[in-house]
C-alpha positions in Angstrom: -12.8 -6.9 -19.5 -12.5 -10.2 -17.7 -8.9 -10.5 -18.7 -8.0 -7.1 -17.2 -10.0 -7.9 -14.0 -8.0 -11.1 -13.5 -5.0 -8.9 -13.2 -6.6 -5.9 -11.7 -8.2 -7.6 -8.7 -4.9 -8.8 -7.0 -3.2 -5.5 -8.0 -6.0 -3.4 -6.4 -6.3 -5.6 -3.4 -2.5 -5.5 -2.8 -2.5 -1.7 -2.9 -5.5 -1.5 -0.7 -3.9 -3.7 2.0 -1.2 -1.1 2.5 -3.9 1.4 3.6 -5.5 -0.8 6.2 -4.7 -0.3 9.9 -1.7 -2.3 11.2 -3.6 -3.7 14.2 -6.3 -5.5 12.1 -4.6 -8.8 10.9 -8.0 -10.5 10.5 -9.3 -7.8 8.2 -6.1 -7.9 6.1 -6.3 -11.7 5.7 -10.0 -11.6 4.8 -9.5 -9.0 2.1 -6.6 -11.0 0.6 -8.8 -14.2 0.6 -11.7 -12.4 -0.9 -9.5 -11.0 -3.7 -8.2 -14.5 -4.6 -11.8 -16.0 -4.5 -13.1 -13.2 -6.8 -10.2 -14.0 -9.2 -11.3 -17.7 -9.1 -14.9 -16.8 -9.8 -13.7 -14.6 -12.8 -11.7 -17.6 -14.1 -14.8 -19.8 -13.9 -16.8 -17.1 -15.7 -14.1 -17.1 -18.4 -14.5 -20.8 -18.7 -18.2 -20.5 -19.2 -17.9 -17.6 -21.5 -14.5 -17.4 -23.1 -13.4 -13.8 -23.4 -12.0 -12.4 -26.6 -8.3 -11.7 -26.7 -7.1 -8.2 -25.7 -4.4 -6.3 -27.6 -3.2 -2.9 -26.4 -0.1 -1.3 -27.9 2.5 -0.6 -25.2 6.0 -0.3 -26.7 5.5 -1.3 -30.3 9.1 -0.4 -31.4 10.3 -3.1 -28.9 7.7 -5.6 -30.0 6.1 -5.4 -26.5 2.3 -5.2 -26.2 -0.3 -5.9 -23.6 -1.5 -9.0 -25.4 -3.8 -11.1 -23.2 -5.8 -14.2 -24.0 -6.9 -17.6 -22.8 -6.8 -21.0 -24.4 -6.8 -24.6 -23.3 -3.2 -24.5 -22.0 -3.6 -21.3 -19.9 -7.3 -21.5 -18.6 -6.8 -24.5 -16.2 -3.7 -22.9 -14.8 -5.5 -19.6 -14.3 -8.1 -21.5 -12.2 -5.4 -23.3 -10.3 -3.7 -20.1 -9.5 -6.8 -18.5 -8.1 -7.6 -21.6 -6.1 -4.2 -22.2 -4.6 -3.7 -18.5 -3.7 -7.0 -18.5 -1.8 -6.1 -21.7 0.0 -2.6 -20.3 0.9 -4.2 -17.2 2.4 -6.7 -19.2 4.4 -3.9 -21.6 5.5 -1.9 -18.7 7.0 -2.3 -18.2 10.8 -4.5 -15.3 11.7 -1.7 -14.0 13.9 0.8 -13.8 11.0 3.5 -11.2 11.7 3.5 -8.1 9.5 0.3 -9.1 7.8 0.0 -6.2 5.4 3.4 -6.8 3.8 2.9 -10.6 3.9 -0.4 -10.7 2.1 0.6 -7.9 -0.3 3.6 -10.1 -1.4 1.2 -13.1 -1.7 -1.0 -11.1 -4.1 2.0 -9.8 -6.0 3.1 -13.4 -6.6 -0.4 -14.1 -7.8 -0.3 -11.1 -10.1 3.0 -12.2 -11.7 1.9 -15.8 -12.2 -1.5 -14.8 -13.6 0.1 -12.3 -15.9 2.4 -15.0 -17.3 -0.5 -17.4 -18.0 -2.6 -14.7 -19.6 0.2 -13.2 -21.7 0.1 -13.7 -25.5 3.3 -11.8 -26.0 6.7 -13.4 -25.2 8.2 -10.3 -23.7 5.2 -9.7 -21.6 5.5 -13.3 -20.4 9.1 -12.6 -19.5 8.2 -9.5 -17.5 5.5 -11.4 -15.5 7.9 -14.3 -15.1 10.5 -12.0 -13.6 8.0 -10.2 -11.4 7.3 -13.4 -9.5 10.9 -13.6 -8.3 10.8 -10.5 -6.1 7.9 -11.2 -3.8 8.7 -14.9 -3.5 12.2 -14.2 -2.5 11.0 -11.7 0.2 8.5 -14.2 1.5 11.3 -16.7 2.0 13.7 -14.2 3.4 11.4 -12.5 5.9 9.1 -15.3 7.2 11.3 -18.4 6.6 12.9 -20.7 9.2 16.3 -20.5 10.8 18.2 -20.9 7.5 16.0 -18.5 5.6 18.8 -16.2 4.6 20.7 -18.9 2.8 17.5 -20.3 1.3 16.5 -16.8 0.0 19.9 -16.1 -1.5 20.0 -19.4 -3.3 16.4 -18.9 -4.5 17.3 -15.5 -5.8 20.4 -16.6 -7.7 18.7 -19.5 -9.3 15.7 -17.3 -10.2 18.0 -14.6 -11.7 19.8 -17.2 -13.9 16.4 -18.6 -14.9 15.1 -15.2 -15.9 18.2 -14.1 -17.8 18.3 -17.4 -19.7 14.6 -17.0 -20.6 15.1 -13.4 -21.7 18.0 -14.3 -23.9 16.1 -17.2 -25.5 13.0 -15.1 -26.2 15.0 -12.2 -27.7 16.9 -14.6 -29.9 13.7 -16.2 -30.9 12.2 -13.0 -32.1 15.2 -11.3 -33.6 16.7 -14.3 -35.4 13.4 -15.7 -36.6 11.9 -12.6 -38.0 15.2 -11.3 -39.2 15.8 -14.5 -41.2 12.3 -14.1 -42.6 13.4 -10.7 -44.0 10.9 -8.7 -42.0 11.3 -5.0 -42.7 9.1 -3.9 -39.8 9.6 -3.8 -36.1 10.0 -7.3 -34.5 6.9 -8.6 -32.8 7.1 -10.9 -29.9 3.4 -11.9 -30.0 2.9 -15.7 -29.9 1.3 -15.6 -33.3 4.2 -13.7 -34.9 6.8 -16.1 -33.3 5.0 -19.1 -34.5 4.5 -17.7 -38.0 8.3 -17.0 -38.4 10.2 -20.0 -37.2 13.9 -19.9 -36.4 16.5 -21.1 -38.9 17.5 -24.7 -38.2 21.1 -23.6 -37.2 19.7 -21.5 -34.3 16.9 -23.6 -32.9 19.2 -25.9 -30.9 20.9 -23.2 -28.7 17.7 -21.1 -28.4 15.9 -24.2 -27.1 18.9 -24.8 -24.7 18.4 -21.4 -23.2 14.7 -22.0 -22.8 15.3 -25.4 -21.2 17.7 -23.8 -18.7 15.2 -21.0 -17.8 12.2 -23.2 -17.5 14.1 -26.2 -16.1 15.2 -24.2 -13.1 11.7 -22.9 -12.4 10.1 -26.4 -12.6 12.7 -27.7 -11.4 14.5 -30.4 -13.3 17.5 -32.4 -12.0 20.3 -31.1 -12.0 18.8 -27.6 -11.9 17.0 -28.1 -8.6 19.5 -26.8 -6.1 17.1 -24.1 -4.8 14.1 -26.3 -4.3 14.8 -28.6 -1.2 16.1 -25.8 1.0 13.4 -23.3 -0.1 10.6 -25.8 0.5 12.1 -26.7 3.9 12.6 -23.1 5.1 9.7 -21.1 3.6 6.4 -20.9 5.5 4.1 -23.7 4.5 1.5 -21.4 2.8 4.3 -19.9 0.7 5.4 -23.4 -0.3 1.8 -24.1 -1.3 2.2 -21.3 -3.8 5.7 -22.2 -4.9 4.9 -25.9 -5.5 1.3 -25.6 -6.5 1.5 -22.5 -8.8 4.9 -20.9 -9.3 6.6 -24.1 -10.5 3.9 -24.6 -13.1 5.4 -21.6 -15.0 8.2 -24.0 -15.9 5.9 -26.7 -17.2 3.7 -24.1 -19.1 6.7 -22.5 -20.7 8.2 -25.8 -21.9 4.8 -26.8 -23.3 4.1 -23.4 -24.9 7.5 -22.5 -26.3 9.4 -25.7 -26.5 6.9 -28.2 -27.8 4.6 -25.7 -29.4 7.1 -23.4 -31.2 10.3 -25.4 -31.7 9.1 -28.9 -32.6 12.1 -29.9 -34.7 14.6 -28.9 -32.0 12.4 -30.4 -29.3 12.4 -33.7 -31.2 16.2 -33.7 -31.4 16.6 -32.9 -27.7 13.8 -35.1 -26.5 15.9 -38.2 -25.8 18.0 -36.2 -23.4 15.0 -34.5 -21.9 13.4 -37.9 -21.3 16.6 -39.1 -19.7 16.6 -36.1 -17.4 13.0 -36.9 -16.4 13.9 -40.5 -15.6 16.9 -39.5 -13.5 14.9 -36.8 -11.7 12.1 -39.3 -10.9 14.5 -41.8 -9.3 16.6 -39.1 -7.6 13.6 -37.4 -6.0 12.1 -40.7 -4.8 15.3 -42.0 -3.3 16.0 -38.8 -1.5 12.5 -38.7 -0.2 13.0 -42.2 1.3 16.2 -41.0 3.0 14.8 -37.7 4.3 14.6 -37.1 8.1 12.3 -34.1 7.9 8.7 -34.1 6.6 9.2 -30.9 4.7 12.3 -32.2 2.9 10.6 -35.4 2.1 7.7 -33.5 0.5 10.2 -31.4 -1.4 11.9 -34.4 -2.9 8.6 -36.1 -3.6 7.6 -33.1 -5.6 10.9 -33.1 -7.5 10.4 -36.8 -8.4 6.9 -36.2 -9.7 8.3 -33.4 -11.9 10.4 -36.1 -13.5 7.2 -37.8 -14.7 6.0 -34.5 -16.1 9.3 -33.9 -18.0 9.0 -37.4 -19.5 5.5 -36.7 -20.8 6.7 -33.4 -22.4 9.6 -35.2 -24.0 7.4 -37.8 -25.6 5.1 -35.1 -27.0 2.3 -37.5 -28.1 -1.3 -36.3 -27.9 -1.8 -38.6 -24.9 1.4 -37.8 -23.1 0.8 -34.0 -23.4 -2.7 -34.5 -22.1 -1.1 -36.4 -19.3 1.3 -33.6 -18.7 -1.5 -31.1 -18.2 -3.3 -33.5 -16.0 -0.2 -34.0 -14.0 0.3 -30.2 -13.6 -3.2 -29.8 -12.2 -3.1 -33.0 -10.0 0.3 -32.2 -8.6 -0.7 -28.6 -7.9 -3.6 -29.8 -5.8 -1.7 -32.6 -4.1 1.4 -30.6 -3.2 -0.7 -27.8 -1.8 -2.7 -30.3 0.4 0.5 -32.0 1.6 2.1 -28.7 2.7 -1.1 -27.4 4.3 -1.1 -30.6 6.4 2.6 -30.2 7.2 2.0 -26.6 8.2 -0.8 -27.7 10.6 1.5 -30.4 12.1 4.3 -27.9 12.6 2.0 -25.3 14.1 0.6 -27.7 16.7 3.7 -29.7 17.5 6.5 -27.2 16.8 8.6 -29.6 14.7 8.6 -31.5 11.4 11.5 -33.7 12.3 10.3 -37.3 11.7 12.3 -38.7 14.7 10.6 -36.3 17.1 7.0 -37.2 16.1 4.9 -40.3 16.7 1.4 -41.2 17.6 -0.3 -38.4 15.7 -3.1 -40.7 14.8 -4.0 -41.0 18.5 -7.7 -40.1 18.7 -7.4 -38.4 22.1 -4.2 -36.4 22.1 -3.0 -36.6 18.5 -4.0 -34.9 15.3 -6.0 -37.7 13.7 -8.0 -35.5 11.3 -4.9 -33.8 9.9 -3.0 -37.1 9.6 -6.0 -38.7 7.8 -6.0 -36.0 5.2 -2.2 -36.3 4.8 -2.6 -40.0 4.3 -5.1 -39.4 1.5 -2.7 -36.9 -0.1 0.2 -39.4 0.1 -2.0 -42.0 -1.5 -2.9 -39.6 -4.3 0.8 -38.8 -4.8 1.5 -42.6 -5.0 -1.1 -42.9 -7.8 -3.8 -44.9 -6.0 -6.9 -45.3 -8.2 -9.8 -43.1 -7.3 -7.6 -40.1 -6.5 -6.2 -37.3 -8.7 -2.7 -38.7 -9.2 -3.9 -41.9 -10.8 -5.4 -40.7 -14.1 -2.5 -38.2 -14.6 0.2 -40.8 -14.2 -1.7 -43.3 -16.3 -1.9 -40.9 -19.2 1.8 -40.0 -18.8 2.9 -43.6 -18.8 0.6 -44.8 -21.6 1.4 -41.8 -23.8 5.2 -42.0 -23.3 5.7 -45.8 -23.5 5.7 -46.1 -27.2 8.3 -43.3 -27.6 10.6 -43.8 -24.6 9.9 -47.3 -23.2 13.0 -47.6 -21.0 12.7 -44.1 -19.6 9.0 -44.8 -18.9 9.8 -48.1 -17.2 12.3 -46.3 -14.9 9.7 -43.6 -14.1 7.2 -46.3 -13.4 9.5 -47.9 -10.9 10.3 -44.5 -9.3 6.6 -43.9 -9.0 6.3 -47.1 -7.0 8.9 -45.8 -4.6 6.3 -43.1 -3.6 4.4 -45.8 -1.7 7.6 -46.8 0.1 8.3 -43.3 1.6 4.6 -42.7 2.1 4.2 -45.8 4.2 7.4 -45.2 6.1 6.5 -41.6 6.9 2.9 -42.5 8.0 4.1 -45.5 10.1 6.7 -43.4 12.0 4.6 -40.3 12.5 1.1 -41.6 12.7 1.6 -44.6 14.9 3.7 -45.4 18.0 3.5 -44.0 21.5 3.0 -40.3 22.2 5.7 -38.5 24.1 4.0 -37.8 27.4 6.2 -34.7 28.0 5.4 -33.1 24.7 2.0 -34.4 23.6 -0.2 -31.6 24.9 -1.2 -30.4 21.5 -4.4 -28.6 20.8 -6.7 -30.1 18.1 -7.1 -28.2 14.8 -10.1 -25.9 14.6 -12.6 -25.9 11.8 -11.2 -22.7 10.2 -7.7 -24.2 10.2 -9.1 -27.4 8.5 -11.0 -25.6 5.8 -8.2 -25.3 3.1 -7.2 -28.9 3.5 -10.8 -30.0 3.3 -11.4 -28.1 0.1 -8.2 -29.4 -1.5 -9.0 -33.0 -0.4 -12.4 -32.7 -2.0 -10.9 -31.7 -5.3 -8.3 -34.4 -5.2 -11.0 -37.0 -4.7 -13.3 -35.5 -7.3 -10.5 -35.4 -9.9 -9.8 -39.0 -9.2 -13.4 -40.3 -9.7 -14.1 -37.8 -12.5 -10.8 -37.6 -14.3 -12.3 -35.6 -17.2 -12.1 -32.7 -14.8 -8.3 -32.9 -15.3 -8.2 -33.5 -19.0 -11.1 -31.9 -20.7 -9.8 -28.3 -20.4 -6.8 -28.8 -22.6 -7.4 -31.9 -24.8 -7.9 -29.9 -28.0 -4.9 -27.6 -27.3 -2.4 -30.3 -26.5 -3.5 -32.4 -29.5 -2.9 -29.5 -31.8 0.7 -29.0 -30.7 1.6 -32.7 -30.3 4.8 -33.6 -32.3 4.5 -37.3 -32.5 1.7 -39.8 -32.9 1.6 -43.0 -30.8 3.9 -45.0 -33.1 7.3 -46.0 -31.7 9.9 -43.3 -32.5 12.7 -43.5 -30.0 13.3 -46.9 -28.4 16.2 -46.1 -26.0 16.9 -43.9 -23.0 19.3 -42.2 -25.3 22.6 -41.8 -23.5 24.1 -41.1 -26.9 23.3 -38.2 -29.2 20.1 -38.8 -31.3 20.5 -40.1 -34.8 19.7 -37.8 -37.7 16.4 -39.6 -38.4 15.2 -38.8 -34.9 15.4 -35.0 -35.5 12.2 -35.0 -37.5 8.8 -35.3 -36.0 7.0 -38.6 -36.7 
């Protein structure tokens, strides 16, 4: 029952929103927030009392069933989804235009993401994965900035390619795997059936390539990131909280669930290239963040760089690196949501996010010192300062990946150090200096506007001083699917094809 309620609450609330009167934006916002909070409570109840898996036949001849379940990989992401959705709703201004449509699309995004994390059937996962594309594209296209049309088109094209690639990979996974096993019954796309009938060795490589393309776009991974900077720069900040904090995690979850978990031999063969992509992405994101002239683009490239660390951890596939990957997913979700909430407050009060047009926001009289203080803490967390959520996640990633890909890990470590460079540069330029006397008549943020940032900040601090909150959820699940132990396996960044000996798990 809990599993169905996790999906039924946002669905029912989204439909109910369309029946509310148009002139009651506060009521619409409240209902959307309550729905997300109820979903979060249901997730906590599922953690305390894990529900049994649910299987309902839907289209058995196609291998599609309503198979739902929770494990150590999906449960923390279910909680993160409910939390970030609630914070995104509360971070939205109460005078948001066309509120019924806006919040209905927010809840539709939540429904798709939640369905993907709960799915125990690969085709059901693909359907939920594709569902997310429609409301997120509309959110960018309708409520985005001046360049929202181009951003939405690019977002849609990349998302369509991602979905088609994923669909092709999943269909091939089921048909080729169970066909090679000589199954005389209808193909089943349940996770258990796919894992029990592995693909023939000749097909694993190109099937994994399709999955890497689909999930790599969603994450995103360099060079598949073309949609991300412009979408993060043009979409409303609460929508970016969802995109960066929740939607992008579909890519990480998919790589972990399908790539590492179901195609270990192919993943081992591809892993040097995956690690190289992670190292390149970490450096590329950090350098572009340093050069950015707009706060939103800086945050977008910062997020891209941190996804490089996540990719490195997945490539290493040791128990510790996979635990670090899950910790990075949760920590990054909290940090990026906090950063864009603060950016949204700054944009709402000052009317701009161009770095050259802002200064003196730490001024205690006419600036925005509270918001800038929380942004500073979020930047410190992103830089991996001890005592905040980013530190234990990055420590696990680097320690778990070092013995497998030492050079790629060293490059990512240096790139992580660049985070402090652009964080200090941004805060120095925006937080200090003289206020513009002609423009600095900004109103201070109200308590209700600060609430989402305060909640996220509290969680970022708690996760830093109590890191088991990031790792305990998934330790058993990640250890069970780890491909390598901690012994050295690959000692190069691998700019050449892997040797035959590296295609077998250690």
